[in-house]
N, C-alpha and C positions, 0 to 999 in steps of 0.2 A: 741329917748324916752325922756318924759318929765322928766327934772330935777330940784330940789331945794336948798336951802340951808334954816338950821335951827340955831341957833345959841342957845348952849346951852353950859352952864358952862364955859364959853370960848373959847368954839370950834365951827368953822362952821361946821357942820354935814350935808354933801350932801348925797339925797337921790334922786331915780328913782320913779316915779311913773306911772299911768294908768288914763285916762281919761282926760276932757278937761284941757288945761293950764290956769291960773291966775297969777295975776301979782306979782313979786319975792315977795312981801312980805306977799300975800293972801295965806294962804295954801289951798290946793286942795281939792276938794267937797267930794269925796271918796265915794260917796252915791250910787255906782250902786253895785249890789247883795252882795255876801258875801265880807268881808273886810281883806285881808290877808297882814300881816308884815312879811317878809323875813328878816331873819339874817343870815352872811356869815358867812364862815367856817375860822379857821385860817391861816393868811395870805393871804387872798382873799377880795374881795369885792363885792358893790352889782352888778357889770357887772355881775357875774357869775349867776344871775337869770333871765338876759335877755331873754330866752326861758319860763320862767315862768311869767314873765311881758307881754311878749305877748301872751301865749296860754290861761291863766287865765284872762287875762286881756280883753277878748272878751267879759265875760258874768260878772266879778266883778273888784275891786275894790284890787289894788296890790300895796303894797311901798315895797322899797327895800331899806335900807340905809349903809351908809358905816361908820363904827366904826371909833373914832377918829386916825390917823395917816393910814387907808388903803383906797385905792382907792383915792375918789377927794376931802375926807376930810381932813379940815388941821390937823396940829401938827409931830412932828418927832418921837413920839413914843404912841406906842397903849395902851390900859386900861391892867393895870398889874395883875388884876385879872379876874376870872369870875364874882365875885360879883360886880367888878366895872363897867364891860361891861353892868351887867343887872342894874344898878342903871343908865347908860346912856339910856337905852332903856327905861327904864320908866320914865326918863324926854321927850323921845321923844314922846311917847305916850301922855303924858300930851300936849305937844304941837303942835302935828299935827295931832294925832288920836283922833277922838272925838266918837267913837261907839265901843262897845266891838268887838273885831278883833281875826282873827285864826293866830296863832303865830305861823310860820314855822322856824325851826334852821336846818343848817345842821354842824355836826360836832361840833367844837367850839360854833357855833351858836346855837346847840340845847342843851348846856349845860348852855346857857345863856338863851333859852328860857324857861328851866325848871325851872331855878330860878325864873325868873319874875313872870310864873306860879304860882308858889308855895306861892310867896308873894302877887301876885295881881290877884285873882282867878275871881274878878269882871270887870276886863279888858280884861281877855280871855276868847272868846267864845270857840274855840278851840283848842287844841296844836298837833302840828305837828312835832314829833322828825325825824330826817334824817340823817341817817347813824353816828349815835351819841353814847355817852356812859354815864353811870351815875360814871363811873371810867375810864378815857384812861388809855391804855397801852403804853406809848412810851418808847422805847427802848433809852438806853444811848447813842447808835450810830446816832441816830436819832438828838436828841438834841445837840449833837458834832458836828454834819455833820452841823445843824442849825446854831450854834455859831462859826464855820470855816467860814462859807459863810457871817455871819454878821461880823464879824471881816476883813473880805477880803481875808481869805487864801484860800479861794475854790470861783468858779463861781458859779453862781446861778445854781442851780440842776436842769434839766427838766427831771424827771424819769417815768414810766409807772405804778408806785407802786400803786397807787390809782386809776389806771384804771381797767375794767377788759379785761383779753386777747383777746375778742372780738372787744373791741373798737376801731375805727377807728382812724388814726392820725390827720383827720380835726378837730374832737373833740377834741384830746389831743393837738395840736397846739393851739384850742381856749381858753383852759383851761390854759395854758402855757402864750399867748398874757394877760391873765389878772393876773396871778401869779407876772409878772414884773412891776406894777402898786403900789405894797407895797413893802417897805422897809424891804430887811431882815432883818433888827434889829427888826423891827415891829412884823415879823412872828416869831422870835426867843420868843420875850417877849410872845406871842401868844401860844407858844407850851409848854413853862412854867407856864402859866395861866392855860392851859389846864393838865399838869404834877400835877397840885397843887388840880386839883379840885375835891372834892367827893361829887358827885349829889344823894348818896344813901340815905340821911337823907331827900331828899325832894320826894324823889317817894311816898309814902304815903300820901303827904300833897297835891297833885294834885286831884284838885275837879272838873277839867273840862274835857269833852270828849278829849280822847287823840288816835291819830292814831302814829303810829311806823314803819317808813319806813328804810328796810337795804338793802344792794345791795348783794345779792348771791354770789358777787365775790369779797366782801368788804375785804381785808388783814388789813385794818387798824382800823377799829371798827365792826369785823365781825359780822355776824348774830346773835351770839350766845348771843353777849352784848346787841342786839336788844329786843332778847327773856328776856333779865333781865330787860331790862325799862319794856317791857311790862307785866310782870308778877308782878313787884313792884309798878305797877299806876294802882290802880281800874279802872278796867272795860276797860282798855287799849288792842286797837287790834293792832297786828303784821303782816305789810305785806311785803312780800321778792320778790324784783325785778328780776328775771332772766336777766342774762347778763350787769350785773351793778356792778361798783368798789363801792371806795368810794366817785364818782363822779357822783352817781344815777342820780340828775336830770339833768343833763347834757347829760349823758351815755342815758338814756331813757326817756327823757323827756317828750313825749306824751305818755306815760304809767304814768308817774308820775303826769303829771299833770291832766289827767282824774281821778287817784286814788283821790288826794287832793281835787278836785272841789267836786267830788261824797261826799267825807267827810265832807266839807263845807255846801252841800246841804241838808246832812240830817240831820243839826245840829236842835234843837227845836227852 
């Protein structure tokens, strides 16, 4: 998968993309079909979108970036808030993306996408909010476990709670292999940023076509939270994917890709 770095605010920000490769300091053309910019979840990275880069990239242009401290981007700390992450994405759009895009965010990435779309509607042609919420409900136990892992009091946790009961071990293993590419301290920072986020004031400000995607078996951001997003954003549509949990774009990648491509192709 082609990859590049772009220097933003003193960070070397890594991103994956589709289409022809170019020289290191030359941004890719990204001129085929619709343009998707994919934003990862807490403690995750661009690699979790590989099945979207492969599937959507057959007809469209696709970019997935690592926030600072995540994946292959530099830094030992992640952005301290959703607003800070959104500001980084805004600068990334300035540097790399030169036409309106379909912004796709999962979980924490959905919160970031929501904030970007509310502030910069002319940059966003469409918005896809995946397995996310206007207000995350993270338990004290979840935060404490992440804190203990970050302090070295517990090993990294490879649990099944983000998956549908129908998801196979091969896909779970794929997600866990990406999980270890981000420092547990950064994951903790991400979770604290999600816990502090309240996106409800942004909902009525969204002025672009919006698709909300929920996993029927998502126990982290249940479909009811997707319904709240769809009801709060003018004209938004909700789609619930069967046999999918909080990792819906991985668990049901073919159905997800078809849904997102159809949404983009229907935009004016």
